[in-house]
C-alpha positions in Angstrom: 94.9 36.2 107.3 94.5 39.4 105.2 91.1 40.4 103.9 92.0 39.7 100.3 93.2 36.1 101.1 89.9 35.1 102.6 88.9 31.9 100.8 85.2 31.9 101.6 83.3 30.9 98.5 80.7 33.6 98.9 83.0 36.5 98.5 85.3 35.7 95.5 84.8 35.5 91.8 87.2 32.6 91.5 84.5 30.4 93.2 81.7 31.1 90.8 81.2 32.9 87.5 78.6 35.2 86.2 75.7 33.3 84.6 74.1 36.2 82.7 71.2 36.3 85.1 71.7 38.6 88.1 69.0 36.9 90.2 70.5 33.5 89.4 73.9 34.7 90.6 72.4 36.2 93.7 70.7 33.0 94.5 73.8 30.9 93.9 76.1 33.2 95.9 73.8 33.1 98.9 73.1 29.4 98.7 76.8 28.5 98.5 77.6 30.8 101.4 75.1 29.1 103.6 75.7 25.5 102.5 79.5 25.5 101.8 80.7 28.0 104.4 78.3 27.5 107.2 77.0 24.0 106.7 73.3 25.0 106.8 70.7 22.7 105.3 69.7 22.9 101.6 66.1 23.8 102.3 67.0 26.6 104.7 69.6 27.9 102.2 67.0 27.8 99.4 64.5 29.8 101.4 67.2 32.4 102.5 68.5 32.7 98.9 65.0 33.3 97.7 64.4 36.0 100.3 67.6 37.7 99.3 66.2 38.1 95.8 62.9 39.4 97.1 64.6 41.7 99.6 62.5 40.6 102.6 65.1 41.8 105.2 65.8 45.2 103.6 62.0 45.9 103.4 61.6 45.0 107.1 64.6 47.2 108.1 63.2 50.2 106.1 59.8 49.7 107.6 61.4 49.8 111.0 63.1 53.0 110.1 59.9 54.5 108.7 58.1 53.8 112.0 61.0 55.6 113.7 60.4 58.7 111.6 63.4 58.2 109.3 62.7 59.2 105.7 64.7 57.8 102.8 63.6 59.7 99.7 66.1 62.3 98.5 68.7 61.3 101.1 72.3 60.2 100.6 72.5 56.8 102.2 75.6 54.7 102.9 74.9 50.9 102.8 77.9 49.8 104.8 78.7 46.2 104.0 76.3 46.0 101.0 76.8 42.3 100.4 74.8 41.2 97.4 73.1 44.6 97.1 69.6 43.9 98.4 69.6 46.8 100.9 71.1 49.1 98.3 68.5 48.1 95.7 65.6 48.7 98.1 67.1 52.1 99.2 67.5 53.2 95.6 64.0 52.1 94.6 62.7 54.3 97.5 64.4 57.3 96.1 67.7 57.4 98.0 71.1 58.2 96.5 73.0 55.1 97.4 76.7 54.6 98.3 77.1 50.8 98.5 80.4 49.8 100.2 81.4 46.2 99.9 84.9 44.7 100.3 84.2 41.3 98.6 85.0 41.3 94.9 82.3 38.8 93.9 79.6 40.4 96.1 80.5 43.9 94.9 80.2 42.8 91.3 76.8 41.3 91.8 75.6 44.3 93.7 76.6 46.6 90.9 74.9 44.4 88.3 71.8 44.3 90.5 71.6 48.1 90.8 72.3 48.7 87.1 68.9 47.2 86.3 67.1 50.3 87.7 67.1 54.0 87.1 68.5 55.8 90.1 71.6 57.3 91.7 74.2 54.8 93.1 77.9 54.0 93.4 79.2 50.6 94.3 82.6 51.0 96.1 84.9 48.1 96.9 86.4 49.2 100.2 86.7 48.3 103.8 84.7 50.0 106.6 87.8 50.9 108.5 88.8 53.4 105.7 85.8 54.7 103.9 86.7 56.6 100.6 84.3 59.5 101.0 84.5 63.0 102.5 83.7 64.0 106.0 80.0 64.8 106.7 78.8 63.6 103.3 75.9 61.2 104.0 72.5 61.6 105.7 72.0 58.0 106.8 74.2 54.9 107.4 72.6 51.5 107.3 74.7 48.6 108.5 73.0 45.2 108.8 74.9 42.2 110.2 78.3 43.6 109.2 80.2 44.9 112.3 81.0 41.4 113.5 82.8 40.7 110.2 85.3 43.6 110.3 88.7 43.5 111.9 88.4 46.8 113.9 84.8 47.5 114.9 85.6 50.7 116.7 87.4 52.1 113.7 84.4 51.3 111.5 82.2 53.1 114.0 84.6 56.1 114.0 84.4 56.2 110.2 80.6 56.2 110.3 80.8 59.2 112.7 83.2 61.0 110.3 81.1 60.6 107.1 77.7 61.3 108.8 76.4 64.9 108.5 75.4 66.5 111.8 71.9 65.3 112.6 72.5 62.2 110.5 71.2 58.8 111.5 72.9 55.5 112.0 71.0 52.2 111.9 73.2 49.4 113.3 72.4 45.7 113.5 75.0 43.2 114.5 75.6 40.0 116.4 76.0 40.0 120.2 78.6 37.4 121.2 77.4 37.5 124.8 74.4 35.5 123.6 74.2 31.7 123.9 74.0 31.3 120.1 76.2 31.6 117.0 73.7 33.1 114.5 75.7 32.4 111.3 76.0 28.7 112.0 72.7 28.5 113.8 74.1 26.6 116.7 74.1 26.9 120.5 77.2 28.8 121.7 78.9 29.8 124.9 79.4 33.6 125.2 82.9 34.6 123.9 83.9 31.0 123.4 87.6 31.0 122.4 87.8 30.3 118.7 90.1 27.3 119.2 87.4 25.6 121.2 84.8 26.9 118.9 86.6 25.3 115.9 86.7 21.9 117.7 83.0 22.2 118.6 82.0 23.1 115.0 84.0 20.1 113.6 82.3 17.8 116.1 79.0 19.1 114.6 80.2 18.5 111.0 80.8 22.2 110.2 83.8 23.9 108.8 85.3 26.5 111.3 86.9 28.6 108.5 84.1 31.2 108.6 84.5 31.6 112.4 88.3 31.8 112.1 88.5 34.1 109.1 85.4 36.3 109.1 84.1 36.7 112.7 85.0 39.3 115.2 83.4 39.0 118.6 81.2 42.1 119.0 79.2 42.5 122.2 76.3 44.7 123.1 78.1 46.5 126.0 81.2 47.2 124.0 79.4 48.5 120.9 77.2 50.8 123.0 80.2 52.1 124.9 82.2 52.8 121.6 79.2 54.6 120.1 78.7 56.7 123.3 82.4 57.6 123.4 82.4 58.7 119.8 79.5 61.0 120.5 76.5 59.1 119.1 73.1 59.6 120.8 71.1 56.4 121.2 67.5 56.7 120.1 66.3 54.3 122.8 67.8 56.6 125.5 65.8 59.5 124.1 62.6 57.5 124.1 63.1 56.4 127.7 63.8 60.0 128.8 60.6 61.1 127.1 58.6 58.3 128.7 59.9 59.2 132.1 58.6 62.7 131.6 55.2 61.8 130.3 54.0 58.2 130.9 51.7 57.4 133.9 51.5 54.2 135.9 53.3 52.4 138.7 56.1 51.1 136.4 57.1 54.6 135.2 56.6 56.0 138.7 59.1 53.5 140.0 61.6 54.3 137.2 61.2 58.0 137.9 62.2 57.3 141.5 65.1 55.2 140.4 66.2 58.1 138.1 66.1 60.6 140.9 68.2 58.2 143.1 70.8 57.6 140.4 71.1 61.1 138.8 69.1 59.9 135.8 71.3 56.9 134.9 69.4 54.1 136.5 66.6 53.5 133.9 69.1 53.7 131.1 71.4 51.2 132.8 68.5 48.8 133.4 67.4 48.9 129.8 70.9 48.2 128.6 71.4 45.4 131.1 68.2 43.8 129.9 69.7 43.3 126.5 73.2 42.2 127.5 72.7 38.6 126.6 70.2 39.1 123.8 70.4 37.5 120.3 71.8 40.4 118.3 71.9 44.2 118.6 69.6 46.5 116.7 69.9 50.2 117.5 69.3 53.6 115.9 71.9 56.3 116.7 72.0 60.0 115.9 75.0 62.3 115.3 74.0 65.5 117.2 73.5 68.6 115.0 
């Protein structure tokens, strides 16, 4: 099914109209997405919709980036898969020049109205991540939160991120890992890489609609995403941190890893770290495009 024919209520203006209150529309879009598309409970949907308005998740992400030494103020930041605009709003309020890319017509409209309430530099662009309408090496930071599993061609999106990032630019990526024993959107137990035909039967048995799974989910996995990023040329921040720890940290644990590193030409500790996350719930990594 082509992108533009996706019938999910959360993404299209035909499903709900503007009320005149941006916050009310943000709340309603998130609530309907959770309740109607995913079958989540009303109380859970209410709490998540309320947190969308207060930008709890964007604030946590930017706090994480700050602890990692990533500054926002004065930077050109691409919010890849901007959704309802919460991340873009938080970025702009912190002094970034924001490029908010969102393919869904309804979400893009709400994001634009949301950002227009503030003074700041921004553009809301209705486009797909596989073909970003911006020049090579034009942004300092790309933030992508829970988006990669919703695109048709994840590697092409990653290649576009590489293209638009300036040398030395940073890429924050958070997405689902479908080697985990959980489907995070529906909030249900899941078998890794469960065929969607069986997944649809399972969801119907639980009283859920499988439309979201069938139309809007691509199975991303931790190993595949890391491999794609490495092949494109990205440097994983965690690899750099491990290398530094191997040089400087005392103790039996790091002594053992140093021995393993010598026996494996330096690859052993990195492989162990990646293997430890193979079946984890979700992927959160910071990558760098070398200068």
